[in-house]
C-alpha positions in Angstrom: 0.0 0.0 0.0 1.3 3.4 -1.0 2.0 5.7 2.1 0.7 9.2 2.0 3.2 12.0 2.2 3.1 15.6 3.2 1.6 17.7 0.3 0.2 21.2 0.1 -1.3 23.3 -2.7 0.1 26.8 -2.9 -1.2 30.1 -4.3 0.9 33.3 -4.3 0.6 36.8 -5.6 2.5 40.1 -5.0 2.0 43.6 -6.4 3.5 47.0 -5.7 -0.1 48.3 -5.5 -0.2 52.1 -5.7 3.5 52.4 -4.8 6.3 52.9 -7.2 8.3 49.9 -5.9 7.3 46.5 -4.4 9.3 46.1 -1.2 7.5 42.8 -0.4 9.1 39.5 -1.1 7.8 35.9 -0.8 8.8 32.3 -1.6 8.3 28.7 -0.8 10.3 25.5 -1.1 9.2 21.8 -1.2 12.2 19.5 -1.0 12.6 16.1 -2.5 13.5 12.8 -0.9 14.2 12.3 2.8 14.2 16.1 3.5 10.4 16.1 3.1 10.2 14.0 6.2 13.1 15.4 8.2 12.7 19.1 7.3 9.2 19.5 5.8 7.9 22.3 3.5 8.6 26.0 4.1 7.1 29.2 2.9 7.8 32.8 3.9 7.1 36.4 3.2 8.7 39.7 4.2 7.8 43.4 4.0 10.7 45.9 3.7 10.1 49.2 5.6 8.9 51.9 3.4 11.2 54.5 4.9 14.3 52.7 3.5 15.4 52.6 -0.1 16.8 49.2 0.7 13.5 47.7 2.0 13.0 45.4 -1.0 16.6 44.2 -0.7 16.1 43.5 3.0 12.9 41.5 2.3 14.5 39.4 -0.4 17.5 38.6 1.9 15.2 37.6 4.8 13.1 35.2 2.7 15.9 33.7 0.6 18.1 33.2 3.7 15.3 31.4 5.5 14.3 29.1 2.7 17.9 28.3 1.8 19.6 28.1 5.2 16.7 26.3 7.0 17.2 23.2 4.8 20.9 23.3 5.5 20.6 22.9 9.2 21.1 19.6 10.9 18.4 16.9 10.4 18.7 16.3 14.1 17.6 19.8 15.0 14.0 20.6 15.9 12.2 22.9 13.5 12.2 25.6 16.2 15.9 25.5 16.7 16.6 25.4 13.0 14.2 28.3 12.3 15.3 30.5 15.2 19.0 30.0 14.4 18.6 30.9 10.8 16.5 34.0 11.5 18.9 35.0 14.3 21.9 34.7 12.0 20.2 36.6 9.2 19.2 39.4 11.7 22.7 39.7 13.0 24.1 40.0 9.6 21.6 42.6 8.5 22.2 44.6 11.7 25.9 44.5 11.2 25.5 45.7 7.7 23.4 48.6 9.0 26.0 49.5 11.6 28.7 49.5 8.9 26.8 51.7 6.6 28.2 55.1 5.8 25.7 57.8 4.6 26.1 58.8 0.9 25.6 62.4 1.8 25.7 64.6 4.9 22.5 64.5 6.9 21.2 61.2 5.4 19.2 59.2 7.9 20.7 55.8 8.6 17.2 54.3 8.5 16.8 55.6 5.0 19.4 53.0 3.9 18.8 50.3 6.5 18.2 46.6 5.8 15.0 46.4 7.9 11.9 44.3 7.2 9.3 42.0 8.7 9.4 38.2 8.3 6.7 35.6 8.7 7.2 31.9 7.8 5.5 28.6 8.1 7.2 25.2 8.2 4.9 22.2 7.6 6.6 19.0 9.1 4.9 15.7 9.6 1.5 16.5 11.0 2.3 20.0 12.5 2.7 23.6 11.4 5.5 25.7 12.9 5.0 29.5 12.8 7.8 32.0 12.9 6.9 35.7 13.0 8.5 39.1 13.3 6.7 42.3 12.5 3.2 43.2 11.3 2.5 40.7 8.6 -0.1 38.1 9.5 -0.6 34.3 9.5 -4.1 33.1 9.6 -5.6 29.5 9.7 -8.9 28.6 8.2 -10.4 25.4 9.5 -13.7 24.7 7.7 -15.3 28.2 7.9 -13.6 29.2 11.2 -10.7 31.6 11.0 -7.9 32.1 13.6 -5.2 34.7 13.5 -2.0 32.9 14.7 0.4 35.9 15.0 0.6 39.1 17.0 1.1 42.5 15.4 4.5 43.7 16.6 3.7 47.4 16.2 3.9 50.2 18.8 1.0 52.6 18.5 1.8 56.2 19.6 -1.7 57.6 19.2 -3.1 59.9 16.6 -2.8 57.1 14.0 1.0 57.0 14.3 2.9 53.8 15.0 6.2 52.0 14.3 7.5 48.4 14.2 8.3 47.0 17.6 10.2 44.1 16.2 11.9 43.9 12.8 14.7 42.1 11.1 17.9 44.1 11.2 16.7 46.7 13.6 18.5 45.4 16.7 21.4 43.0 17.4 19.1 40.6 19.3 15.7 39.6 18.0 12.8 37.9 19.8 11.0 35.6 17.3 7.4 34.8 17.9 7.0 31.0 17.6 4.0 28.7 17.6 3.5 25.0 16.9 0.1 23.5 16.2 -1.3 20.2 14.8 -2.9 20.4 11.4 -5.4 18.4 9.5 -5.9 17.7 5.8 -8.0 20.6 4.3 -6.6 23.3 6.7 -5.9 26.5 4.8 -3.2 29.0 5.9 -3.0 32.6 4.7 0.1 34.7 5.0 -0.3 38.4 4.1 1.4 41.7 4.4 -0.4 44.5 6.2 -1.5 46.1 3.0 -3.8 43.1 2.5 -5.1 41.8 5.8 -6.0 45.3 7.1 -8.6 45.6 4.2 -10.0 42.0 3.7 -11.6 39.6 6.1 -12.5 36.0 6.6 -15.6 36.2 4.4 -13.5 37.6 1.6 -11.1 34.7 1.9 -13.8 32.1 1.9 -15.4 33.6 -1.2 -12.1 33.8 -3.0 -11.3 30.2 -2.3 -14.8 29.0 -3.3 -15.1 31.0 -6.5 -11.6 31.0 -7.9 -10.3 28.1 -10.1 -7.0 27.8 -8.1 -5.2 29.4 -5.1 -3.1 31.7 -7.3 -6.2 33.3 -8.6 -7.7 33.5 -5.1 -4.5 35.2 -3.8 -4.7 37.8 -6.6 -8.4 38.4 -5.9 -7.7 39.2 -2.3 -4.9 41.6 -3.2 -7.1 43.3 -5.8 -9.9 43.6 -3.3 -7.6 45.3 -0.8 -6.5 47.8 -3.5 -10.1 48.5 -4.4 -10.8 49.2 -0.7 -8.1 51.9 -0.5 -4.9 50.1 0.5 -2.0 52.3 -0.4 0.6 49.7 0.4 2.4 46.8 -1.3 0.1 43.7 -1.6 1.4 40.2 -1.0 -0.6 37.0 -0.3 0.3 33.4 0.1 -2.4 30.7 0.5 -1.4 27.1 1.5 -3.9 24.3 1.6 -2.9 21.0 3.3 -3.8 18.3 0.8 -2.4 15.2 2.5 -0.5 14.3 5.7 2.0 11.5 6.4 1.2 8.7 8.8 3.2 10.5 11.5 5.3 7.4 12.3 8.8 6.1 11.8 7.9 4.8 8.3 7.8 8.4 7.1 11.5 8.5 7.7 12.7 5.0 6.9 10.3 4.2 4.1 10.6 0.8 2.4 13.5 -0.4 4.7 10.9 -1.1 7.4 9.3 -3.7 5.1 12.5 -5.7 4.7 12.9 -9.0 6.4 15.0 -9.0 9.6 18.6 -10.2 9.1 19.2 -13.7 10.5 21.6 -14.7 13.2 25.0 -15.0 11.4 27.9 -17.4 11.7 31.7 -17.1 11.2 32.6 -17.6 7.6 29.1 -16.9 6.3 28.6 -14.5 3.3 25.8 -12.0 3.9 24.8 -9.2 1.5 28.4 -9.0 0.1 30.1 -9.2 3.5 32.1 -12.0 4.8 31.5 -12.6 8.5 34.8 -12.9 10.3 33.7 -13.4 13.9 31.1 -12.6 16.5 31.9 -9.5 18.7 28.8 -9.4 20.9 25.6 -11.3 21.6 22.9 -9.8 23.7 19.1 -9.9 24.3 18.6 -7.0 21.8 21.1 -7.6 19.1 24.2 -9.5 17.8 27.3 -7.8 16.5 29.8 -9.2 14.0 33.2 -8.2 12.6 32.9 -8.4 8.8 34.6 -7.3 5.6 33.0 -6.5 2.3 34.3 -8.1 -0.9 34.9 -4.7 -2.5 36.6 -3.1 0.5 39.5 -4.1 2.8 38.2 -2.2 5.8 36.7 -4.1 8.7 33.2 -3.1 9.6 30.7 -4.1 12.3 27.3 -5.5 11.3 24.6 -5.5 13.9 21.5 -7.7 13.5 18.4 -8.1 15.7 18.3 -10.9 18.2 16.0 -13.8 17.5 13.7 -12.5 20.3 13.5 -9.1 18.7 13.4 -10.1 15.0 9.6 -9.8 14.9 9.4 -6.7 17.0 8.6 -3.8 14.6 9.8 -1.2 17.0 13.1 -3.0 17.7 13.7 -3.3 13.9 13.0 0.4 13.5 15.3 1.2 16.4 18.2 -0.7 14.7 17.7 1.3 11.5 17.4 4.6 13.4 20.7 3.9 15.2 22.3 3.7 11.8 20.5 6.9 10.7 22.0 8.7 13.7 25.5 7.3 13.0 25.3 8.5 9.4 24.8 12.1 10.7 27.7 12.0 13.1 31.1 13.1 11.9 33.4 13.3 14.9 36.6 11.4 15.9 35.1 10.4 19.2 31.8 9.1 17.8 31.3 5.9 15.9 30.1 6.5 12.4 28.3 4.4 9.8 29.9 3.3 6.5 28.3 3.7 3.0 26.4 0.7 1.8 27.7 -0.9 -1.4 24.1 -1.8 -2.6 20.5 -1.5 -1.5 20.0 -3.7 1.5 17.7 -6.7 1.4 17.4 -7.2 5.2 17.2 -5.0 8.3 20.6 -4.6 9.8 23.1 -1.8 10.5 26.7 -1.4 9.4 29.4 0.8 11.0 33.1 1.2 11.1 35.1 -1.1 13.4 36.8 0.4 16.4 39.6 -1.8 17.9 40.6 -1.9 21.5 38.8 -2.6 24.7 35.7 -1.2 26.4 36.1 1.5 29.1 34.6 -1.1 31.4 37.5 -3.4 30.8 40.0 -0.5 31.0 38.6 0.3 34.5 39.1 -3.4 35.5 42.7 -3.3 34.2 43.7 -0.1 35.8 43.7 0.6 39.5 41.8 3.8 40.4 43.7 6.9 41.4 45.7 8.5 38.6 43.9 11.7 37.5 45.8 12.4 34.2 44.7 9.3 32.2 41.1 9.7 33.5 41.1 13.4 32.4 42.3 12.5 28.9 39.5 9.9 28.4 36.8 12.1 30.0 37.9 15.0 27.7 37.4 12.9 24.6 34.0 11.5 25.7 32.9 15.0 26.5 34.0 16.2 23.0 31.8 13.4 21.5 28.9 14.4 23.6 29.3 18.1 22.7 29.1 17.1 19.0 25.9 15.2 19.6 24.4 18.0 21.7 25.1 20.5 18.9 22.9 18.4 16.7 20.2 18.2 19.4 20.9 14.6 20.1 21.0 13.1 23.6 22.9 9.9 24.1 20.9 8.6 27.1 23.0 5.4 27.6 26.5 6.7 28.3 28.3 4.0 30.3 31.7 2.3 30.3 30.5 -0.6 28.1 29.6 1.9 25.3 33.0 3.5 25.1 36.0 2.0 23.4 39.6 2.8 24.2 42.2 1.8 21.6 45.9 1.1 22.2 46.8 4.8 21.8 44.2 5.9 24.4 41.7 7.2 21.9 38.1 7.1 23.1 35.1 6.4 20.9 31.4 6.3 21.9 30.0 3.3 20.1 26.4 2.7 20.9 23.4 5.0 19.9 20.5 2.6 20.3 18.9 4.9 22.9 19.8 8.2 21.4 17.0 10.8 21.4 16.9 13.2 18.4 14.9 16.4 18.7 14.2 16.6 15.0 12.9 13.0 14.9 10.7 13.5 18.0 8.7 15.8 15.7 8.0 12.7 13.6 6.2 10.1 15.8 9.0 7.6 16.5 8.6 4.0 17.6 7.9 3.3 21.3 11.2 3.5 23.1 12.1 2.3 26.5 11.3 4.6 29.4 14.1 7.2 29.7 15.2 5.9 33.1 15.7 2.4 31.7 17.1 3.3 28.3 20.6 3.2 29.8 22.2 1.3 32.6 20.7 2.3 35.9 23.9 3.0 37.8 24.7 5.7 35.3 21.3 7.1 34.6 20.4 10.5 36.0 18.0 10.4 39.0 15.4 12.7 37.5 14.6 10.1 34.9 13.2 7.9 37.6 10.7 10.6 38.3 9.5 10.5 34.7 11.2 13.7 33.7 12.5 14.1 30.1 16.1 13.4 29.4 18.3 16.5 28.8 21.9 17.6 28.3 22.1 17.5 32.1 21.3 13.8 32.0 24.3 13.1 29.8 26.4 15.3 32.1 25.4 13.2 35.1 26.4 10.0 33.3 29.7 11.4 32.3 30.3 12.5 35.9 29.5 9.1 37.3 32.0 7.5 34.8 34.7 9.9 35.8 34.0 9.2 39.5 34.0 5.5 38.9 37.4 5.7 37.1 38.9 7.7 39.9 37.5 5.7 42.8 36.3 2.3 41.6 32.9 3.1 43.1 29.7 5.1 42.5 29.0 8.6 43.9 25.8 7.5 45.7 26.5 3.8 46.1 23.9 1.5 44.7 20.9 3.5 46.0 20.2 5.8 43.1 18.0 3.4 41.2 15.9 2.8 44.3 15.3 6.5 44.8 12.3 6.8 42.5 10.5 9.6 44.4 11.5 13.2 45.0 11.5 12.6 48.8 13.9 9.6 48.4 16.2 11.6 46.1 16.4 14.4 48.6 18.0 11.9 51.1 20.7 10.9 48.7 24.1 12.2 49.9 27.2 12.5 47.7 30.1 10.3 48.9 33.2 12.5 48.6 35.6 10.9 46.1 38.5 11.8 48.4 37.1 9.5 51.1 37.7 6.6 48.7 40.8 8.0 47.0 42.9 10.4 49.2 44.9 11.5 46.1 42.0 13.3 44.7 42.3 17.1 45.3 39.4 19.0 46.8 38.8 21.0 43.6 38.5 17.8 41.5 36.1 16.4 44.1 34.0 19.6 43.9 33.8 19.3 40.1 32.7 15.6 40.4 30.1 16.6 43.0 28.6 19.2 40.8 28.5 17.0 37.7 26.5 14.3 39.6 24.3 16.6 41.6 20.9 15.1 42.2 19.2 18.3 41.0 19.8 18.7 37.3 19.6 22.5 37.6 22.7 22.4 39.9 24.8 20.4 37.4 27.1 21.8 34.7 25.2 23.2 31.7 27.5 21.4 29.3 30.1 18.5 29.4 32.7 21.1 28.3 32.2 23.1 31.5 32.8 19.9 33.5 36.0 19.0 31.9 37.2 22.5 32.2 36.8 22.3 36.0 38.6 18.9 36.0 41.6 20.5 34.3 42.1 23.5 36.7 40.7 24.7 40.0 37.5 26.8 39.8 37.6 29.2 42.8 33.9 30.0 42.4 33.1 26.3 42.6 35.2 25.8 45.7 33.5 28.7 47.5 30.1 27.2 46.8 31.0 23.6 47.2 29.5 21.1 49.7 29.2 22.0 53.4 32.4 21.6 55.4 31.4 18.4 57.1 30.5 16.8 53.7 34.0 17.5 52.4 37.3 15.7 52.8 37.9 12.1 53.8 36.0 10.4 56.6 39.3 9.3 58.1 40.5 12.9 58.2 37.6 14.0 60.2 37.9 11.0 62.6 41.5 12.0 63.2 40.6 15.6 63.8 37.9 14.4 66.3 40.4 12.3 68.2 42.9 15.1 68.4 40.3 17.5 69.7 39.2 14.9 72.3 42.8 14.4 73.4 43.4 18.1 73.7 40.3 18.4 75.8 41.4 15.7 78.3 44.9 17.3 78.5 43.5 20.8 79.1 41.4 19.4 82.0 44.2 17.5 83.6 46.7 20.4 83.4 44.4 23.0 84.9 46.3 24.8 87.8 43.5 24.2 90.3 43.1 20.6 89.4 43.6 18.2 92.5 41.8 15.2 93.9 39.1 16.2 96.3 39.6 15.5 100.1 36.9 15.3 102.8 36.9 18.2 105.2 38.9 17.7 108.5 36.8 16.7 111.5 36.5 19.3 114.3 38.5 18.2 117.4 36.6 17.9 120.5 38.2 18.8 124.0 37.2 17.5 127.4 35.5 20.1 129.5 
């Protein structure tokens, strides 16, 4: 059965109206292939300010930059992050151009040559519409015969009929973008218009134009002409988008026909499979099996992962395997495992990645006695760099643990497993049911807030990294084995950090303070990024030391026991050596004399 895809009908029209120049600009872009699922369809319009001779140029820059740059952002990013980053970058460039401008003649107003305009855009992705808005254009939705204005007029009214734009592209170095996300249905109609149109036409006019015109282009022109007939003295631009069909809103929208493939079988050494020779088994678990393999056309060793027999008929498990490869194909960092190109279209569900030699960090910890800070710092720095690369793509690992990190003979660290990775951009497409966030990873390394049902975050990955660093330095866990049992807020408030120095006296106080912050129970008290954590592991942070744990929670337990004994001994000595100290004697009896 053919799956439905996202599709819209679009009508557009723009005219200078009664003005000599049209300073409005509009456009739309519908991508091909996988971008339709991961990025969606975008349309935008802009209105250059009439007081600037560069208004038309500004509007064109704003629209073209949005439509071009949005589709160049990471597929892992959410629509909101992609849109706001693109709009913010364009605004910064326009503002910098305005600041650099030198008047052509003495007395020329800087605004008269400023790149300043409004911008309104819609991105349709999966079964949602994402609205971005700056200025006084308008976005309206028509559902049946009910209309709803989705944007706010960013205009400051001074009274007496005078007003000015409160927000505009290029006007200020920082820009607040109005954003809104809403679910859509097939048949919904969206109208984008500049103020020269929507101030003169209403919902009834829109309904009549759509019903009577042969297509949306003609309807858009009719609305613009109607505004002109009613006295609009401004430029006239209209975009009308009707949602014709919507995707299923599931993982099939992304993976397509690969989901209909048969699951790969359990493989054996020496077997030929889809052009690969299986060399040996690397791992066998309840979820998957991994094999070292080599393709007939390539000398490089690769790793093939196939579903376990128990999961071979689980549609979500098969989708998860393909999604893990999807993630790896979008990672390009020396500390992250990446996928390798397929030599031909696959016939089974499996994933293939480059092979990383060495041992797991788990084995490294077993082979090395805890204590030396320098090698731990080198490994943590590399793992942090990999996490930072993921976070920049709005990806959360969610299962960071020693078993998922490889260390080669040179000490190079590589994160190797992405089966639990959460991707913001894919969350906007309904993904397969995944394990609860608290159990996506190994419980000893999972952040405590996940046991309360809270969403994973960058802070969750920071916690896992902190636990790994603590474990490498001490051979133990920062809260013992009690974290997984603390599944209520009350129980978590009772958790007490065990100072690393109490288990390894070679750990400086400032390193212990960094570890304590990284694994704080409250995610708001942790480092904002892994990079901040490794920075404090490299050199003392005076601010952190001033605000570290209370005195009695710092230092080693033996140190405080010794201090207590010394104080007790000093007290006994002070009592014994007091000048007036002497054993008490009973008073002398009074002598009696004979009368």
